[in-house]
N, C-alpha and C positions, 0 to 999 in steps of 0.2 A: 593825928598830928596837928600841930599849930602852924598854919601857913599864912605868911604875910605877902600880899601881892601889891607891888607898886605900879600904879597906872590902871585906869579903867578904859578899856578899848575892846574891840571885837575878840581879840585873843584872851584877854583876862576874863571877860564875861563868860566865854566858853569854858575856861578853866574853872571858874566858880561853879558853873552848872555841873561839871563832871566831878568836882571834888566835894562839894557841900553834901552833908549827910554822913560822910565818912570822916571828914576832917573839919577842924575849926578854921574858918577862913576870915581874914581881915583884908579889905582892899582900901587903898589910899589913892586919892586923886585931888588935884586943886580945882577941878571943874565941878561946881555945885550941881549943875543939871545932871551930869554923868553920875554923880554920887547918889542923887535922889532916885534916878531911874534904876540903878543897881539895887539900892536899898529896898525899893518897892517890888522888885521882881525876884529877889533871892533872900536867902537866910543869912547872908554874909554880914559881918560887921563892917560898916563903911566909915572911913575917916576923911573929912573934907579939908585936906591941907596938902601942901606941896610934899610929895614923897621924899624929896631931897633934903628935908629939914629934920633936925634931931627931934623936935617936938612931935612931928607927925609919926615918926617911927616909935617914939616912946609911948605916944597915945595908942599906937597899934599893938603895944606889948611886945616889942622886938626882943626883949630879954627872955621871953618865953618861947620864941619862935624856933621851930625845928627846921623850917625851910623859908627862905626869902627869895621871891621871884620878882625881878624887875622887868617890866614890859614896856617901858617908855620908848618914845620914838627916837630920842636923842641919846647917842652913845655916851656923851659926857655926863648926862644926867644919870644914866644907868651906872656909870662908873662911880658916881657919888653915892648912890643908893647902896651899891655892893660894898664899897669901902666902909660905909657906916655899919652895914650889916656885919662885916667881918670884925669891926671894932667892938661891936656888942656881943661878939662870940656866937653868932648864928652858925650852927653846924654845917648847913648846906645853903650856899648862895648861888643862884642861877640867874643869868641875864640873857635877854634878847640882844643880839648884836647886828647892827646894820652895816658897818664898815669893817672889813676884815683886818684893816690896819690896827684896830683896837684890840685884836685878839691877844697879843702878847701882854698888853697892859692889864687885861682882865686876868690873865694867867698869873701875873706878878702879885696881884692882890688875893689870889686864891679863889676866884669866882669861876664857875663853869659858864660856858657860853654856848648859845644855840643860835645859828644864823640862817639855816635853810628854812624859808617860810613854809615849805611843803611839809616839814616834819616838826615844826615848832610845837604844836599842841601835844603830839604824842611824846615828844622828848620831855616837855615840862611835866606831863603826867607821870612819866617814868621816873623823873627825879623825885617826885613826891611819894609815889607808891613803892619805889625801890630805893630808899635813901642810902643804902649801904653799898650800892653799885653805881658805876659809871659806865655807860655804853660807849665803846670805842668804834664799833663798826657793825653794820648789818651784813650777813652772809646769805648765801642761797639756802633753800630748804628751811626758812624761818629760824636760822641760827644767828647768834650774836656773839661778838667779842666784848667781854666785860672786864672791868677792873674793880677789884675789891681791896680794901686796906686793912692791915692788922692794927687795930686801935690800941691806944694805951690801956694797959691792964687787961688786954685780951687774953683769954685762956689759950689762944693759939700760939702765943709767943713762947718759944722754947721747944715747940713740936717741930717735926719735919714734914715734908710733903707726903711721905708714905703714911704717916700717922694722921695727917689731915684728911687724906682720901679715905681712910678706914673709919673715920668718926661716924657715929650712928646717923646723923641727920644731913651729912654732906651728900648732895644729889649726884649720884654716879654718872648721870648723863652729861656732866661737865668735866672737861679736861683742863688741867692746869698747864698753861703754855710756858710761862716764865715768872720769875720773881724779880721785881724791881726793887733793889736796895739803894740807899742814898748814894753809894759810890759805884754801883755796877748793876747791870741787868744780866740775870743768870737763867739758863735753861732750867726748867723745873725738874731737876733730878730728885729722886726719892729721898736722898739723904740731906738735902739742903735744909738747914735749920731756919725757922722763921723768927723774925724779931719784930718788936713794935715799930710801926711806921713803914714796914715792908708793904709792897703792893703786889698783888697777884693778878696776872692776866689770864683769863679763862675763856673757853669757848663752849657753847652749849645751846640747847633749844630755847627759844624765846618764851615758850609756855611753861618752862620750868624755872624761870627767873625768880619768881616769888619764893620758891623753896630755897634758892641760893641766897637771896637777900635775907631771909629769916635765919639761915644758918649763921651768917656773919653778924646779924643783929644779936643772936643769942650768945655768941662767943665773946 
């Protein structure tokens, strides 16, 4: 995947370490020293410009990006980066958030937010490694509550919950809890028909998440 990271700091450097080799990484920062240090210590492409500018994002190849992650300290700057990312059509935009009062604003522009510093790294990694899923909650026994969307032109559109669960590669370790439609949230009865832009809320084991992500990717 092609991943653009706005801001070079402790978090983003660890992200680069974890993701490079499996993904194409571009990092952007206005601080020349930070850029030089990351360039010399990693295989990431580094852009020495302010991440909040159009030219920096264009130089980073934002139109090719699968994921944009903004790790800047200032929520206003993160908002600018995320807004530009959505403008350029990046499928998944994720931001660090310092002040919870900004949460609704990020929701309005369609950006995911991660605010708990203890789980920042794992959540960002999850956003890259499992791009077709959004984690809603952690449960006991290493289970997670996840959300998956029925994409435009998905083969799942027109099928019902019973048919979805009987499909060859659907991991049976996951239970479909509900279907979130634009106008209502429904309990996942077997005969509910799925439509484009519907969202499914599922529960299942964390170590099976990759199979679930691949299922929705292939559909």
